[in-house]
C-alpha positions as CSV (number, residue, x, y, z in Angstrom):
1,M,-31.3,-27.4,208.9
2,V,-35.1,-25.6,208.1
3,E,-37.4,-28.1,208.6
4,T,-40.7,-26.8,207.4
5,Y,-41.4,-23.6,204.5
6,W,-43.2,-21.7,207.1
7,E,-40.0,-21.5,208.7
8,M,-38.3,-20.5,205.1
9,L,-40.7,-18.0,204.8
10,I,-39.9,-16.4,208.4
11,R,-36.3,-16.6,207.6
12,L,-36.8,-14.8,204.0
13,V,-39.2,-11.8,205.4
14,I,-36.6,-11.0,208.6
15,A,-33.4,-10.8,206.0
16,A,-35.2,-8.4,203.4
17,F,-36.3,-6.8,206.9
18,V,-33.4,-6.3,208.7
19,G,-32.1,-5.2,204.9
20,G,-34.6,-2.8,204.7
21,I,-33.7,-1.5,207.8
22,I,-29.6,-0.7,206.9
23,G,-31.2,0.5,203.9
24,Y,-33.6,3.0,205.1
25,E,-30.9,4.8,206.9
26,R,-28.8,5.1,203.7
27,E,-31.6,6.2,202.1
28,L,-31.5,9.4,204.5
29,K,-28.3,10.1,204.0
30,G,-29.3,9.9,200.3
31,R,-27.2,7.2,199.1
32,D,-27.6,5.7,195.8
33,A,-27.9,2.5,196.9
34,G,-30.6,2.8,199.6
35,I,-33.5,0.3,200.8
36,R,-34.3,-1.4,197.9
37,T,-30.5,-2.5,196.9
38,H,-29.7,-3.1,200.8
39,T,-33.2,-5.5,201.3
40,L,-32.0,-7.0,197.9
41,V,-28.9,-8.2,199.0
42,S,-29.9,-9.1,202.8
43,L,-32.4,-11.7,201.1
44,G,-30.4,-12.8,198.1
45,A,-27.8,-14.0,200.6
46,A,-30.3,-15.8,202.7
47,V,-31.7,-17.5,199.9
48,I,-28.2,-18.7,198.5
49,T,-27.8,-19.7,202.8
50,L,-30.8,-21.1,203.1
51,T,-30.1,-23.2,199.5
52,Q,-27.4,-24.2,200.5
53,L,-28.8,-25.7,203.9
54,E,-31.1,-27.5,201.9
55,A,-28.6,-29.4,199.3
56,S,-26.4,-30.2,202.3
57,E,-29.5,-31.6,204.0
58,W,-30.4,-33.7,201.0
59,V,-26.8,-35.1,200.5
60,L,-27.0,-36.2,204.3
61,D,-30.4,-38.1,203.3
62,F,-29.1,-39.9,200.5
63,A,-26.0,-40.8,202.2
64,R,-28.3,-42.5,204.7
65,E,-30.8,-44.0,201.8
66,N,-27.0,-45.4,200.5
67,T,-25.2,-46.4,203.2
68,D,-22.2,-47.8,200.2
69,L,-21.7,-44.6,199.4
70,P,-20.7,-41.9,202.1
71,P,-17.4,-42.1,201.9
72,V,-17.4,-40.7,198.5
73,L,-20.0,-38.3,199.6
74,T,-18.8,-34.8,201.1
75,T,-20.9,-31.6,201.4
76,D,-20.0,-28.2,203.2
77,I,-22.5,-25.6,204.3
78,T,-20.4,-22.7,204.0
79,R,-19.0,-23.1,200.9
80,L,-21.8,-20.7,199.1
81,T,-21.6,-18.2,201.7
82,A,-18.2,-17.6,201.7
83,Q,-18.7,-17.0,198.0
84,I,-21.4,-14.4,198.6
85,I,-18.9,-12.7,200.6
86,N,-16.4,-12.8,198.1
87,G,-19.0,-11.6,195.6
88,I,-20.2,-8.8,197.5
89,G,-17.0,-7.2,197.2
90,F,-18.2,-6.6,193.8
91,L,-21.5,-5.0,194.3
92,G,-19.6,-2.7,197.3
93,A,-16.8,-1.7,195.2
94,G,-19.5,-0.1,192.6
95,S,-20.5,2.0,195.4
96,I,-16.9,3.8,195.5
97,I,-16.7,6.7,193.6
98,V,-12.8,8.0,193.3
99,S,-12.2,11.8,192.1
100,K,-9.1,13.9,192.3
101,R,-8.2,13.8,196.1
102,S,-12.2,12.5,196.6
103,V,-13.2,9.3,198.2
104,T,-17.4,9.0,198.2
105,G,-19.7,6.1,199.3
106,L,-16.6,4.0,201.7
107,T,-19.4,3.2,204.5
108,T,-22.4,2.4,201.8
109,A,-20.1,-0.2,200.6
110,A,-19.1,-1.4,204.0
111,S,-22.9,-1.6,204.9
112,I,-23.6,-3.7,202.1
113,W,-21.0,-6.2,202.7
114,A,-22.4,-6.2,206.3
115,V,-25.9,-6.5,205.1
116,A,-25.1,-9.7,203.1
117,S,-23.4,-11.4,206.7
118,L,-26.8,-10.4,208.1
119,G,-28.8,-12.2,205.6
120,I,-26.3,-15.1,205.8
121,A,-26.6,-15.1,209.6
122,V,-30.8,-14.7,209.3
123,G,-30.5,-18.2,206.4
124,M,-28.6,-19.6,209.1
125,G,-31.5,-19.1,211.3
126,Y,-29.4,-17.1,213.6
127,Y,-31.8,-14.8,214.4
128,F,-30.6,-13.4,217.7
129,I,-26.6,-12.9,215.9
130,S,-28.4,-11.1,212.9
131,L,-31.1,-8.6,214.7
132,S,-28.2,-7.8,217.8
133,G,-25.9,-7.2,214.7
134,T,-28.4,-5.0,212.9
135,L,-29.1,-2.9,216.2
136,I,-25.4,-2.6,216.5
137,M,-25.0,-1.3,212.6
138,L,-28.1,0.8,213.1
139,L,-25.8,2.5,215.8
140,V,-22.3,2.7,213.8
141,L,-24.3,4.6,210.9
142,R,-25.8,7.0,213.2
143,V,-24.6,7.4,216.6
144,I,-20.8,7.2,216.6
145,K,-20.3,10.0,213.7
146,N,-21.9,12.1,216.1
147,L,-20.0,11.4,219.2
148,F,-16.3,11.7,217.6
149,R,-16.1,14.5,215.9
150,F,-13.1,14.8,213.5
151,D,-11.7,18.1,211.7
152,R,-13.6,18.9,208.8
153,S,-11.0,19.3,205.9
154,K,-11.5,20.7,203.0
155,Q,-9.6,21.2,199.4
156,F,-9.6,25.0,198.3
157,E,-8.4,26.3,195.3
158,V,-7.7,30.0,194.4
159,K,-6.8,31.6,191.0
160,Y,-5.6,35.3,191.7
161,K,-3.1,37.7,190.0
162,K,-0.7,40.0,192.1
163,R,0.3,37.4,194.2
164,N,2.0,39.3,197.3
165,E,-0.8,41.6,198.1
166,T,-3.6,38.3,197.7
167,I,-1.7,36.4,200.0
168,Q,-1.8,38.7,202.6
169,Y,-6.0,38.8,202.2
170,L,-6.3,35.3,202.1
171,E,-4.2,35.4,205.1
172,S,-6.3,37.6,206.9
173,C,-9.3,35.7,206.1
174,F,-8.4,32.8,206.9
175,Q,-7.9,33.8,210.7
176,K,-11.3,35.5,210.2
177,Y,-13.0,32.1,209.7
178,H,-11.0,30.7,211.8
179,V,-9.2,28.0,209.5
180,T,-6.2,26.0,209.8
181,I,-4.0,25.6,206.7
182,V,-2.9,21.8,206.4
183,S,-0.9,22.0,203.5
184,T,-0.3,24.0,200.6
185,D,0.7,23.9,196.6
186,H,1.5,26.8,194.8
187,S,1.8,27.2,191.0
188,I,2.7,30.3,188.6
189,S,1.8,31.1,185.1
190,Y,3.3,33.3,182.9
191,L,1.4,35.2,180.1
192,E,2.8,37.1,177.4
193,D,1.8,40.4,178.0
194,G,4.3,40.1,181.1
195,T,1.4,39.1,184.0
196,S,1.3,36.1,185.5
197,I,-1.6,34.0,186.9
198,C,-1.3,32.2,190.5
199,Q,-3.1,29.3,191.5
200,D,-2.6,28.2,194.9
201,S,-4.4,24.6,196.5
202,Y,-5.0,24.8,199.7
203,S,-6.3,21.7,202.2
204,L,-7.6,23.4,205.0
205,N,-9.2,22.3,208.6
206,L,-12.6,23.7,208.9
207,P,-14.2,24.6,212.5
208,E,-17.2,23.4,213.7
209,Q,-20.6,25.5,212.5
210,F,-18.7,27.0,209.3
211,N,-19.8,28.6,206.7
212,M,-18.3,27.9,203.4
213,M,-20.8,30.0,201.7
214,D,-19.8,33.1,203.1
215,F,-16.0,32.1,203.5
216,I,-16.1,32.0,199.2
217,A,-18.0,35.0,199.2
218,D,-16.0,37.2,201.2
219,I,-12.8,35.9,199.9
220,G,-14.2,36.4,196.1
221,E,-15.2,40.3,196.7
222,Y,-11.4,40.6,196.6
223,Y,-10.4,42.0,193.0
224,T,-7.2,40.1,192.2
225,I,-9.6,36.7,192.4
226,L,-10.3,35.6,189.2
227,E,-11.5,31.8,190.3
228,I,-12.6,29.5,193.5
229,K,-13.2,26.3,193.8
230,T,-13.5,23.5,196.9
231,I,-13.0,19.7,196.0
232,K,-14.5,17.7,198.6
233,T,-11.8,15.3,200.2
234,S,-12.3,11.9,202.2
235,L,-13.3,12.8,205.1
236,D,-16.3,14.4,204.1
237,N,-17.2,11.5,201.9
238,W,-17.0,8.3,204.7
239,N,-20.7,8.7,205.1
């Protein structure tokens, strides 16, 4: 249990500190849930945890003073902390954006949930667990992505005319930029004047050091190309 008000203050400050560290990393990534959000989540979790500890201690003291009541008195120091984990899921879900084939904010949602656990650990007085957890979280957020390289995926849509001729040109551009086609969807719209407009959707794996702007500019120079669009995929947004 918490013995002094100074101990409470120290725990709250540490909780805010460890949450702020993770939030700072998210801020560097340009995420909306940054320093303030993560600091408040960790601090709030610590406040609730300390409140639960104080309430449990009061129940125990009351039971000692009233020896005829203990059989009907119960306390559970994990009740409120369990609700923190459940409740924080709503905040994390709010940071996830799903648009077409793109999912944004998964890592930030996970960091918010994990920061709540850090606040609980600090509130309980488990400093080693909380500080070690903070360090490991930073390593996961900043280092692991650089250690494990995954193929970068991109959804690429192009609208054009003169199908056969344009397909050959697109394939030559893919080869030129060392782009691998994972899957393709084709559609054709027939106009009243007898002409047709084609729209293809490509799922592409991109090489490292790939310059999308040069790639688009090169394709867009061809006279049959009418429109080009790129859509981020989940691998782009798990940051």
